[in-house]
C-alpha positions as MATLAB code, in Angstrom:
seq = 'MPTTTTTLSYRHRSITPEDIDFIRNLIAANPEFSRWSLSKKLCQSWNWVQTNGALRDMVARGLMLMLHREGHIVLPEVRKIMHNPMVDRKPPALIEVDETLLQTSLAELGVLQLTQVRRGADEALFNSLLQQHHYLGYSHPVGEHLKYLVYAQGRPLACIAWSSAVRHLGSRDRYIGWSVAARLQNIKHIAYNTRFLILPWVKIPHLASHILGRMARTLSADWCALYAHPIYFLETFIEPERFRGTCYKAANWTLMGVTTGRGKADMTHQANRSIKQVFGFALAKDFRQRLSLLV';
ca = [
       0.000    0.000    0.000;
       1.235    3.532   -0.732;
       2.464    5.623    2.172;
       0.296    8.704    2.609;
       2.361   11.792    3.392;
      -0.099   14.419    2.152;
      -3.599   15.074    3.386;
      -6.346   13.729    1.130;
      -9.789   15.249    0.823;
     -13.234   13.809    0.198;
     -16.443   15.856    0.135;
     -14.519   18.733    1.755;
     -13.394   16.531    4.668;
      -9.640   16.227    5.179;
      -8.508   12.587    5.337;
      -5.268   12.237    7.278;
      -2.857    9.275    7.454;
      -4.281    8.616   10.915;
      -7.786    8.404    9.435;
      -6.587    5.867    6.869;
      -4.898    3.793    9.600;
      -8.167    3.882   11.558;
     -10.108    2.541    8.552;
      -7.507   -0.181    7.943;
      -7.795   -1.273   11.581;
     -11.573   -1.154   11.366;
     -11.503   -3.513    8.378;
      -8.988   -5.832   10.075;
     -11.003   -5.969   13.315;
     -14.231   -6.864   11.494;
     -13.320   -9.425    8.795;
     -16.924  -10.653    8.651;
     -18.289   -7.168    7.765;
     -19.505   -6.295    4.296;
     -18.699   -2.944    2.713;
     -22.179   -1.775    3.723;
     -21.591   -2.759    7.368;
     -18.138   -1.154    7.407;
     -19.501    2.175    6.150;
     -22.102    2.243    8.910;
     -19.507    1.312   11.528;
     -17.220    4.096   10.295;
     -20.038    6.643   10.551;
     -20.769    5.547   14.103;
     -17.092    5.710   15.054;
     -16.602    9.178   13.569;
     -20.076   10.440   14.515;
     -20.561   11.163   10.816;
     -24.262   11.979   10.768;
     -26.696   14.309    9.049;
     -28.399   17.118   10.930;
     -31.433   14.890   11.542;
     -29.233   12.151   13.042;
     -29.206    9.768   10.055;
     -25.854    8.127    9.290;
     -23.963    9.474    6.259;
     -23.157    5.921    5.223;
     -23.409    6.607    1.483;
     -20.726    9.290    1.839;
     -18.604    6.994    3.999;
     -18.960    4.225    1.421;
     -17.827    6.602   -1.315;
     -14.792    7.632    0.742;
     -13.791    4.045    1.410;
     -14.211    3.130   -2.256;
     -11.981    6.053   -3.263;
      -9.284    4.958   -0.799;
      -9.616    1.355   -2.029;
      -9.208    2.354   -5.687;
      -6.159    4.476   -4.869;
      -4.567    1.590   -2.986;
      -4.684    3.040    0.535;
      -6.988    0.357    1.944;
      -8.288   -3.056    0.820;
     -12.046   -3.499    1.060;
     -13.689   -6.915    1.228;
     -15.048   -8.340   -1.998;
     -18.452   -7.132   -3.125;
     -20.991   -9.584   -1.744;
     -24.111   -8.274   -3.419;
     -24.644   -6.058   -6.427;
     -27.294   -3.607   -5.314;
     -29.998   -2.645   -7.786;
     -30.166    1.078   -8.375;
     -33.876    1.984   -8.439;
     -33.054    5.348  -10.042;
     -31.889    3.659  -13.264;
     -35.126    1.845  -14.019;
     -37.498    4.220  -12.278;
     -40.833    4.360  -14.056;
     -42.603    7.682  -14.631;
     -45.303    8.508  -12.071;
     -48.624    6.784  -12.592;
     -51.358    8.909  -14.143;
     -53.869   10.220  -11.617;
     -56.863   12.049  -13.045;
     -58.256   15.190  -11.427;
     -61.047   17.637  -12.189;
     -59.769   19.789  -15.077;
     -62.783   22.092  -15.242;
     -61.755   25.702  -15.811;
     -61.370   27.567  -12.523;
     -61.397   31.278  -13.265;
     -61.942   33.625  -10.365;
     -60.182   36.107   -8.085;
     -58.119   35.369   -5.006;
     -60.753   37.048   -2.851;
     -63.495   34.803   -4.221;
     -61.392   31.642   -4.235;
     -61.832   30.923   -0.555;
     -59.425   29.223    1.825;
     -56.098   28.298    0.232;
     -54.391   25.257    1.753;
     -50.684   24.492    1.330;
     -50.013   20.839    2.139;
     -46.542   19.333    2.449;
     -47.044   15.938    0.778;
     -43.621   14.310    0.827;
     -43.994   10.901    2.494;
     -47.740   11.521    2.561;
     -50.820   10.110    0.885;
     -50.896   12.822   -1.809;
     -47.266   12.545   -2.908;
     -48.260   10.317   -5.844;
     -50.737   12.966   -6.989;
     -48.032   15.643   -6.807;
     -45.670   13.512   -8.900;
     -48.383   12.749  -11.432;
     -49.395   16.379  -11.915;
     -45.807   17.500  -12.463;
     -45.196   14.671  -14.923;
     -48.304   15.563  -16.920;
     -48.293   19.342  -16.864;
     -44.823   20.769  -16.122;
     -42.670   21.326  -19.210;
     -39.727   19.622  -17.475;
     -41.822   16.718  -16.223;
     -41.132   15.003  -12.924;
     -37.684   13.914  -11.777;
     -37.026   12.317   -8.416;
     -35.185   14.785   -6.144;
     -31.863   13.903   -4.549;
     -30.970   15.065   -1.064;
     -33.175   17.086    1.239;
     -36.457   18.112   -0.376;
     -40.100   18.996    0.267;
     -43.166   18.848   -1.989;
     -46.296   20.956   -1.667;
     -49.748   20.731   -3.183;
     -51.923   23.831   -3.074;
     -55.648   23.208   -2.671;
     -58.808   25.339   -2.743;
     -62.447   24.399   -3.080;
     -61.425   20.755   -2.674;
     -59.263   20.816   -5.810;
     -55.488   20.909   -6.406;
     -54.415   24.206   -7.969;
     -50.618   24.160   -7.933;
     -47.465   22.168   -7.158;
     -44.267   23.619   -5.736;
     -41.071   21.692   -4.946;
     -37.972   22.590   -2.929;
     -34.605   20.834   -2.776;
     -31.099   21.262   -1.409;
     -29.389   24.323   -2.853;
     -26.810   24.373   -5.618;
     -23.420   24.028   -3.895;
     -21.629   26.742   -5.832;
     -23.397   29.579   -7.597;
     -21.307   32.655   -8.328;
     -24.029   35.319   -8.413;
     -25.649   34.014   -5.228;
     -22.360   33.612   -3.396;
     -21.354   37.178   -4.244;
     -24.777   38.438   -3.148;
     -24.464   36.713    0.231;
     -20.793   37.556    0.603;
     -19.861   34.434    2.522;
     -16.494   32.707    2.579;
     -15.841   29.311    1.026;
     -15.701   27.755    4.489;
     -19.007   29.368    5.474;
     -20.644   28.211    2.236;
     -19.564   24.614    2.794;
     -20.862   24.679    6.346;
     -24.094   26.622    5.823;
     -25.299   25.662    2.328;
     -27.876   23.424    4.031;
     -29.696   26.590    5.158;
     -30.647   27.491    1.559;
     -33.538   25.846   -0.295;
     -33.832   25.729   -4.080;
     -37.236   26.074   -5.747;
     -36.907   23.351   -8.400;
     -40.477   23.217   -9.710;
     -43.455   25.594   -9.635;
     -46.612   24.666  -11.517;
     -49.962   26.406  -11.646;
     -52.241   23.838  -13.239;
     -53.209   24.926  -16.757;
     -56.980   25.133  -16.118;
     -56.461   27.457  -13.112;
     -56.833   31.127  -14.109;
     -56.517   33.192  -10.939;
     -54.618   36.502  -11.104;
     -51.788   36.885   -8.562;
     -52.127   33.271   -7.357;
     -48.473   32.390   -8.018;
     -47.010   35.342   -6.111;
     -49.491   34.729   -3.285;
     -48.306   31.112   -3.005;
     -44.671   32.253   -2.884;
     -45.566   34.632   -0.059;
     -47.281   31.865    1.858;
     -44.328   29.539    1.299;
     -41.951   32.090    2.784;
     -43.895   31.901    6.036;
     -44.006   28.107    6.382;
     -41.050   26.513    4.583;
     -38.396   26.878    7.285;
     -40.581   25.337    9.982;
     -41.523   22.437    7.709;
     -37.843   21.896    6.843;
     -36.961   21.870   10.534;
     -39.635   19.269   11.197;
     -38.117   16.858    8.680;
     -34.409   17.739    8.646;
     -33.838   19.392   12.041;
     -32.392   22.652   10.704;
     -33.923   25.936    9.488;
     -33.840   27.638    6.082;
     -32.658   31.258    5.893;
     -32.629   31.901    2.150;
     -34.413   30.730   -1.014;
     -33.177   30.589   -4.592;
     -34.459   29.667   -8.036;
     -33.532   29.848  -11.717;
     -35.604   31.467  -14.464;
     -35.141   30.837  -18.180;
     -35.657   34.347  -19.642;
     -36.292   32.931  -23.104;
     -39.315   31.111  -21.719;
     -40.457   33.075  -18.632;
     -40.284   36.610  -17.284;
     -40.201   35.725  -13.577;
     -43.197   37.984  -12.954;
     -44.521   36.102   -9.920;
     -41.099   36.107   -8.230;
     -40.711   39.830   -8.810;
     -44.231   40.438   -7.460;
     -43.320   38.385   -4.365;
     -40.252   40.634   -3.811;
     -37.604   38.122   -4.845;
     -34.305   39.732   -5.873;
     -32.530   39.208   -9.187;
     -28.989   38.347   -8.047;
     -27.417   37.769  -11.468;
     -27.196   35.105  -14.134;
     -25.624   31.685  -14.480;
     -22.520   31.015  -16.561;
     -24.268   28.442  -18.735;
     -21.928   25.699  -17.507;
     -23.003   22.648  -15.556;
     -21.536   21.470  -12.267;
     -19.452   18.848  -14.112;
     -18.002   21.383  -16.566;
     -14.470   20.621  -17.750;
     -14.180   22.999  -20.722;
     -15.122   26.334  -19.085;
     -17.377   26.956  -22.086;
     -21.115   27.634  -21.936;
     -23.024   24.508  -22.959;
     -26.566   25.313  -21.826;
     -28.945   28.251  -21.606;
     -28.124   31.242  -19.416;
     -30.591   31.539  -16.538;
     -31.488   34.371  -14.203;
     -30.856   33.691  -10.525;
     -33.459   34.983   -8.062;
     -33.208   34.909   -4.269;
     -35.393   35.645   -1.271;
     -34.304   36.125    2.353;
     -36.332   34.441    5.086;
     -34.372   36.221    7.826;
     -33.322   39.880    7.921;
     -29.845   38.912    9.172;
     -29.470   36.084    6.612;
     -25.958   37.205    5.626;
     -24.768   37.039    9.220;
     -26.400   33.641    9.791;
     -25.055   32.159    6.566;
     -21.556   33.488    7.218;
     -21.344   32.151   10.768;
     -18.675   29.509   11.385;
     -18.894   27.170   14.360;
];
């Protein structure tokens, strides 16, 4: 095995020679363990957990695989090839709803109900509506995320989805003014609005901006309930060739800049996709201070 004299890094965690020796000893002390069991044991030993207490065993498994491939450790043979459900995931099943035209004012609409449906009975309906009626369709989120259905008069009117924020976004990072270290530590406190759909038969002026205003008052508490940490800032992307971002502007979101047109896996430093506008909204007046805090 190679001798490690320099500090390695994985997912922004420094991996020292002592860490590698610890993993080697962990493997040697548990010869009956599978790779899956070793990753969980490593998380428990290092207290490597998410904010909600769940083990970061997928990250630990990735670290150990990297060290194995580079010759620093020797993992046990793969015992079971795990099926990746994301590869063969079927599109959401079609669920029919009342598509009668609903054309009225907000005042006459009645009570508007925002329901967080992730892990709930109506999650399948949310997925189905996005698949049928959003121009991007439905894609299964990765990481922390929430899904909302908006109801009135006993009917669904809109879908809005939130996910973990983009890890590096130049215009947003300049707007916040945080350091690299603060961004790595506090990125979990930003939520990204990935989908927003007003169903096509719903014609209610100002409904979209009203929903965004309501979301600003409930999202952080709902995020805390599921992931045990608050949200201080929201972000989204707008394709100016397709949309004008009117509802975000009406809800007092701020245009922070534009994207570079390069994806997160860019290797050429050349634009290879459409330029998007980047909008943000603060959920706390002192969001810059909170997002820049290092502990």
